[in-house]
C-alpha positions as CSV (number, residue, x, y, z in Angstrom):
1,M,4.3,-5.7,6.2
2,K,7.1,-8.0,7.4
3,L,6.4,-11.3,9.2
4,K,8.4,-10.0,12.2
5,K,6.3,-6.7,12.4
6,M,2.9,-8.6,12.1
7,L,4.0,-10.8,15.0
8,N,5.1,-7.6,17.0
9,V,1.5,-6.2,16.4
10,L,0.0,-9.5,17.6
11,L,2.2,-9.3,20.7
12,V,1.2,-6.0,21.5
13,S,-2.6,-7.0,21.1
14,A,-2.3,-9.6,23.5
15,V,-0.4,-7.6,26.1
16,L,-3.2,-5.0,25.8
17,V,-5.9,-7.6,26.2
18,S,-4.1,-8.9,29.2
19,M,-3.9,-5.5,30.7
20,T,-7.6,-4.9,30.2
21,A,-8.5,-8.3,31.8
22,C,-6.3,-7.3,35.0
23,G,-7.6,-3.7,35.5
24,G,-8.6,-4.1,38.8
25,E,-11.8,-2.1,40.4
26,A,-14.1,-0.5,38.2
27,E,-15.4,3.0,38.3
28,S,-18.6,4.5,36.6
29,S,-19.3,7.4,34.5
30,S,-22.7,8.5,33.0
31,D,-21.9,11.8,31.5
32,G,-24.3,11.6,28.8
33,G,-27.3,10.0,30.5
34,G,-27.0,6.6,28.4
35,K,-25.8,3.4,29.4
36,E,-23.2,3.6,32.1
37,S,-19.9,2.5,31.1
38,K,-17.3,1.3,33.6
39,N,-13.6,1.5,33.4
40,S,-10.8,0.2,35.6
41,G,-9.4,3.2,37.8
42,D,-6.4,3.9,35.7
43,T,-7.4,2.6,32.2
44,I,-10.0,3.4,29.3
45,T,-10.8,0.4,27.0
46,I,-11.4,0.7,23.2
47,G,-12.4,-2.5,21.6
48,A,-11.1,-3.5,18.1
49,S,-12.9,-6.2,15.9
50,L,-10.6,-7.0,13.1
51,P,-9.3,-10.0,11.2
52,M,-5.9,-11.3,12.7
53,T,-6.5,-14.5,10.6
54,G,-8.0,-15.4,7.3
55,S,-7.6,-14.0,3.7
56,V,-7.4,-10.3,4.7
57,A,-5.4,-10.7,7.9
58,L,-2.6,-8.4,6.7
59,N,-5.2,-5.6,6.3
60,G,-6.6,-6.1,9.7
61,E,-3.1,-6.2,11.2
62,M,-2.1,-2.9,9.4
63,I,-5.3,-1.4,10.7
64,L,-4.6,-2.3,14.1
65,E,-1.1,-0.9,13.8
66,G,-2.6,2.4,12.9
67,I,-4.9,2.4,15.9
68,Q,-2.0,1.4,18.2
69,M,-0.1,4.4,16.7
70,A,-3.0,6.8,17.6
71,V,-3.4,5.3,21.2
72,D,0.4,5.5,21.9
73,E,0.4,9.3,20.9
74,C,-2.5,9.8,23.4
75,N,-0.9,7.9,26.2
76,E,2.5,9.5,25.7
77,A,0.7,13.0,26.1
78,G,-0.7,11.7,29.4
79,G,-3.7,9.8,28.5
80,I,-7.3,10.8,29.0
81,D,-7.7,12.7,32.1
82,G,-4.6,10.9,33.3
83,K,-6.0,7.5,32.4
84,E,-4.0,5.1,30.1
85,V,-5.9,4.2,26.9
86,V,-5.8,0.3,26.1
87,I,-7.0,-1.7,23.2
88,D,-8.8,-4.9,23.5
89,A,-8.3,-6.5,20.2
90,Q,-10.3,-9.6,19.0
91,D,-10.0,-11.7,15.8
92,D,-13.4,-11.6,13.7
93,Q,-11.7,-13.7,11.2
94,A,-13.4,-11.7,8.5
95,E,-16.3,-14.0,9.2
96,P,-19.9,-12.6,9.8
97,N,-20.7,-15.3,12.5
98,Q,-17.5,-14.5,14.5
99,A,-18.0,-10.9,14.2
100,A,-21.2,-11.3,15.8
101,S,-19.7,-13.3,18.4
102,V,-17.1,-10.5,19.0
103,A,-19.8,-7.9,19.1
104,N,-21.7,-9.9,21.7
105,M,-18.7,-9.9,23.9
106,M,-17.7,-6.4,23.6
107,S,-21.3,-5.1,24.0
108,A,-21.6,-7.0,27.2
109,D,-18.2,-5.8,28.7
110,E,-19.0,-2.3,29.9
111,N,-15.3,-1.6,30.3
112,I,-15.3,-1.3,26.6
113,V,-16.5,2.3,25.9
114,A,-16.4,2.1,21.9
115,I,-15.5,-0.2,19.1
116,I,-13.4,0.3,16.1
117,G,-14.6,-2.4,13.5
118,S,-15.1,-4.3,11.4
119,L,-13.2,-4.3,8.3
120,K,-15.4,-6.4,6.2
121,S,-18.9,-4.9,5.2
122,S,-20.3,-8.3,5.9
123,C,-18.9,-8.3,9.5
124,T,-20.2,-4.8,10.1
125,L,-23.5,-5.7,9.1
126,A,-23.7,-8.9,11.1
127,A,-22.4,-7.1,14.1
128,A,-24.4,-3.7,13.7
129,P,-27.8,-4.9,15.2
130,I,-25.9,-6.0,18.4
131,Y,-23.8,-2.9,18.8
132,E,-27.1,-0.9,18.0
133,E,-29.1,-2.6,20.7
134,A,-26.4,-2.2,23.3
135,G,-25.8,1.4,22.5
136,V,-22.5,1.3,21.9
137,V,-20.5,3.1,19.0
138,A,-18.8,1.0,16.3
139,L,-16.6,2.9,13.8
140,S,-15.6,0.9,10.8
141,P,-12.0,1.8,9.1
142,D,-13.0,0.1,5.7
143,S,-16.6,-1.0,5.3
144,S,-18.1,0.2,2.0
145,S,-21.4,-1.7,1.5
146,P,-24.1,0.8,0.8
147,E,-26.1,-1.2,3.3
148,V,-24.1,0.1,6.1
149,T,-25.6,3.4,5.6
150,N,-28.8,2.2,7.2
151,A,-27.1,0.0,9.8
152,G,-28.0,2.0,12.7
153,E,-27.3,5.3,14.6
154,Y,-24.2,3.9,16.4
155,I,-22.7,2.6,13.3
156,F,-20.0,5.0,11.8
157,R,-17.5,4.5,9.0
158,I,-14.7,6.5,7.5
159,K,-14.8,4.6,4.1
160,N,-16.6,5.9,1.4
161,S,-19.7,4.0,0.4
162,D,-19.6,1.9,-2.7
163,V,-22.2,4.3,-4.1
164,V,-19.2,6.6,-4.4
165,L,-16.3,4.1,-4.8
166,A,-18.0,1.8,-7.5
167,Q,-19.4,4.5,-9.5
168,T,-16.3,6.5,-9.4
169,M,-14.3,3.5,-10.4
170,A,-16.6,2.7,-13.4
171,K,-16.9,6.4,-14.4
172,G,-13.2,6.4,-14.8
173,A,-13.1,3.3,-16.9
174,I,-15.6,5.0,-19.0
175,S,-13.8,8.1,-19.3
176,D,-10.9,6.2,-20.5
177,G,-12.8,5.2,-23.5
178,H,-14.0,1.6,-22.6
179,T,-17.6,0.7,-23.3
180,K,-17.9,-3.1,-22.7
181,F,-17.3,-4.3,-19.2
182,A,-16.7,-7.7,-17.0
183,I,-17.4,-7.3,-13.4
184,L,-15.6,-9.5,-11.0
185,Y,-16.9,-9.4,-7.4
186,E,-16.5,-11.1,-4.1
187,N,-19.7,-13.3,-3.1
188,N,-20.6,-11.1,-0.1
189,D,-21.8,-7.7,0.8
190,Y,-18.8,-6.0,-0.4
191,G,-18.8,-7.5,-3.5
192,A,-22.6,-7.0,-4.2
193,G,-22.3,-3.3,-3.5
194,V,-19.7,-3.0,-6.2
195,L,-21.6,-5.0,-8.6
196,E,-24.8,-3.1,-8.3
197,Q,-23.3,0.4,-8.2
198,S,-20.8,-0.3,-11.2
199,Q,-24.1,-1.4,-13.1
200,I,-25.8,1.9,-12.5
201,A,-22.9,3.9,-13.8
202,I,-22.3,1.8,-16.8
203,E,-26.1,1.8,-17.7
204,E,-26.3,5.4,-17.1
205,A,-23.4,6.0,-19.5
206,G,-25.1,3.8,-22.3
207,C,-22.4,1.4,-22.1
208,E,-22.7,-2.5,-21.8
209,I,-22.0,-5.2,-19.2
210,V,-20.9,-8.3,-21.1
211,C,-19.9,-10.5,-18.2
212,T,-20.4,-10.8,-14.3
213,E,-18.6,-13.3,-12.2
214,S,-18.6,-13.8,-8.3
215,I,-15.4,-15.1,-6.5
216,L,-15.5,-17.0,-3.2
217,T,-12.7,-15.3,-1.2
218,G,-10.6,-17.5,0.9
219,E,-11.7,-20.7,-1.0
220,Q,-11.2,-20.1,-4.9
221,T,-7.9,-20.3,-6.4
222,D,-8.4,-21.6,-9.9
223,F,-9.9,-18.9,-12.0
224,S,-9.3,-20.6,-15.4
225,S,-13.2,-20.9,-16.2
226,I,-13.9,-17.1,-15.3
227,I,-10.8,-16.0,-17.4
228,S,-12.4,-18.0,-20.3
229,K,-15.8,-16.4,-20.1
230,I,-14.4,-12.9,-19.9
231,R,-12.2,-13.7,-23.0
232,E,-15.3,-15.1,-24.8
233,S,-17.6,-12.0,-23.7
234,G,-15.6,-9.4,-25.8
235,A,-15.3,-7.2,-22.8
236,D,-12.5,-4.5,-23.4
237,A,-12.0,-3.8,-19.5
238,I,-12.6,-5.4,-16.2
239,L,-14.0,-3.9,-12.9
240,M,-12.9,-5.5,-9.7
241,G,-14.6,-5.8,-6.5
242,V,-12.4,-8.2,-5.1
243,D,-9.6,-8.1,-2.3
244,Y,-6.1,-8.0,-2.9
245,N,-5.2,-12.0,-2.6
246,E,-7.7,-13.3,-5.2
247,S,-7.2,-10.1,-7.3
248,G,-3.6,-10.9,-7.5
249,L,-4.1,-14.5,-8.3
250,V,-6.8,-13.5,-11.1
251,M,-4.4,-11.3,-12.7
252,K,-1.5,-13.8,-12.7
253,Q,-3.6,-16.4,-14.3
254,M,-5.0,-13.9,-16.8
255,K,-1.2,-12.9,-17.8
256,D,-0.4,-16.8,-18.1
257,A,-3.6,-17.1,-20.2
258,G,-2.5,-14.3,-22.7
259,L,-5.5,-12.1,-21.7
260,D,-4.2,-8.5,-21.4
261,L,-7.2,-6.4,-20.3
262,P,-7.2,-3.0,-18.6
263,R,-8.2,-3.6,-14.8
264,Y,-9.9,-1.1,-12.7
265,A,-10.6,-1.3,-8.7
266,T,-11.9,0.5,-6.0
267,D,-9.3,1.2,-2.9
268,G,-9.5,-2.1,-1.8
269,L,-6.5,-3.0,-4.2
270,F,-4.5,0.0,-2.9
271,T,-2.0,-2.2,-0.8
272,D,1.4,-3.5,-1.5
273,A,0.2,-7.0,-0.7
274,F,-1.9,-6.7,-4.1
275,I,1.4,-6.1,-5.8
276,E,3.1,-8.9,-3.8
277,V,0.5,-11.4,-4.8
278,G,0.0,-10.3,-8.4
279,G,3.8,-9.6,-9.3
280,E,4.4,-8.2,-12.8
281,A,0.6,-9.1,-13.6
282,A,-0.6,-6.2,-11.3
283,D,1.1,-3.7,-13.6
284,G,-1.5,-1.6,-15.6
285,T,-4.2,-1.9,-12.7
286,T,-5.9,1.4,-11.9
287,V,-7.1,1.7,-8.4
288,L,-8.7,4.5,-6.3
289,T,-7.4,5.8,-2.8
290,S,-8.1,8.5,-0.3
291,F,-4.5,8.2,0.9
292,I,-1.3,8.1,-1.1
293,T,2.2,8.9,0.4
294,T,3.1,11.4,-2.3
295,D,0.3,13.7,-1.0
296,Q,2.2,16.6,-0.1
297,S,-0.3,18.0,2.4
298,E,1.0,18.6,5.9
299,T,-1.5,16.3,7.6
300,V,-0.4,13.5,5.5
301,Q,3.4,14.2,5.6
302,N,3.3,14.6,9.3
303,F,1.5,11.2,9.6
304,I,4.4,9.6,7.6
305,K,7.2,11.2,9.5
306,K,5.7,9.9,12.8
307,Y,5.1,6.5,11.3
308,Q,8.5,6.2,9.8
309,E,10.1,7.1,13.1
310,K,8.0,4.5,14.9
311,Y,8.5,1.9,12.5
312,D,12.0,1.8,11.4
313,G,11.6,4.1,8.3
314,E,8.9,1.8,6.7
315,M,6.1,3.5,4.7
316,P,2.6,3.4,5.9
317,S,-0.2,2.0,3.7
318,I,-3.9,3.1,3.4
319,F,-4.9,0.7,6.1
320,Q,-2.6,2.1,8.6
321,A,-3.9,5.6,7.8
322,E,-7.6,4.3,8.2
323,G,-6.6,2.8,11.7
324,Y,-5.0,6.0,12.7
325,D,-8.0,8.1,11.8
326,C,-10.1,5.8,13.6
327,G,-8.0,5.7,16.8
328,K,-7.9,9.6,16.6
329,I,-11.5,10.1,16.1
330,V,-12.6,7.6,19.1
331,I,-10.1,9.3,21.5
332,E,-11.1,12.7,20.5
333,A,-15.0,11.9,21.4
334,I,-13.9,10.3,24.7
335,E,-11.7,13.2,25.6
336,N,-14.8,15.6,24.9
337,A,-17.7,13.3,26.0
338,G,-16.3,11.3,28.6
339,T,-16.7,7.3,28.7
340,D,-20.5,7.3,28.5
341,R,-21.4,5.4,25.4
342,K,-24.3,7.4,24.3
343,A,-22.4,10.6,24.8
344,I,-19.6,9.4,22.6
345,R,-21.9,8.6,20.0
346,D,-23.7,12.0,20.3
347,Y,-20.3,13.7,19.9
348,M,-19.2,11.8,17.0
349,A,-22.6,12.6,15.1
350,T,-21.5,16.2,15.1
351,M,-18.0,16.3,15.2
352,S,-15.6,17.2,12.2
353,Y,-12.0,15.4,12.2
354,Q,-9.5,16.4,9.4
355,G,-7.9,13.0,9.1
356,V,-5.0,11.6,7.1
357,T,-7.5,10.0,4.8
358,G,-9.5,13.2,4.5
359,D,-12.2,15.2,6.1
360,C,-14.1,12.7,8.4
361,T,-17.2,14.5,8.8
362,F,-20.2,12.3,9.5
363,D,-23.7,12.8,7.8
364,E,-27.0,11.5,9.6
365,N,-26.2,8.0,8.7
366,G,-22.6,7.9,10.0
367,D,-21.3,8.0,6.5
368,V,-18.5,10.1,5.1
369,N,-17.7,11.6,1.5
370,I,-14.0,11.8,1.1
371,P,-12.2,12.9,-2.2
372,L,-10.7,10.0,-4.3
373,K,-7.5,9.9,-6.3
374,R,-6.7,7.6,-9.2
375,C,-3.4,5.6,-9.3
376,I,-2.0,3.2,-11.6
377,V,0.5,0.3,-10.9
378,E,3.6,0.9,-13.1
379,D,6.6,-1.3,-12.4
380,G,5.4,-2.5,-9.1
381,E,4.6,0.9,-7.7
382,F,1.5,3.1,-7.4
383,V,1.7,6.1,-9.5
384,L,-0.8,9.0,-9.1
385,L,-2.6,9.7,-12.3
386,E,-3.3,13.5,-13.5
387,E,-6.8,14.1,-13.5
């Protein structure tokens, strides 16, 4: 996403927050018998807790852009019962403590009927008890830790758990003939989930883990010692549970050090930002995705067309797609259940939404199981692999 475009998204967010704050008299709704939610007479407010600053700010901005697109479509069609939908977007900085602060603020604000967020698993898990106690839905667009499964009945996500993602990644590498693995993972809930589930798949296949190294996101920039350990381990492939910035830096430093090993990642690296950071060193990386623009399905192609019309011909990423699906799901729930927080939760628990990223039907834990595609980076582009 270009800098100008990022600033435009931030400006829209600020305007929407201002609109929410100045909404005027509140009216009440208690359609589902749960905690009463209050909304200003002509607006309905959806919260968004996403990173606007920090190491994954770009992903947060792209998700917010997708949410905004869904909200704009709703408002252009007349809103919900004649009321305009607005977004109260807050920066959780991809930090658990800040995510908890945002959760406390949003839970206490009865104008906010549901929340989209967080992006990071550690942030979702830090905020979940607060949303659960308040009885307000939090729909994560991109948290994959297995621990989110048991985070509470008000916690939903449209991202596959790492039980699915990491095992699919590892099994793909094994099917390509690799037997000795180095695993790089973030020192947080997301990374721990990737590590644990990759280990399960590798051990079940009778293969070997020869090196595991954690990475401090947002802090670590020199990976020379990690690269030396991978070289000495005898690994024939690397599994990555690390976000785009650090992954790109690792691969550039690997290339400079003359270490050329196949790399595999979950869908966290399916973003142009990874290729921009990694440059030529990103080539040869196999990643997973639930969304790719070459998918010829009517749902995906219609989304791309609408996105390009709105954003001057630019191509959306998986993060805009995730944000768009989250926005559409929450809007559908409000349209059918009203603004009562519990009623929204009860509707979402039984709904089935055919999204851009796949079939978003929630199980009893608020999880989804969306089919995954494998892609490889070639000459700076993601190319779909034939299965």
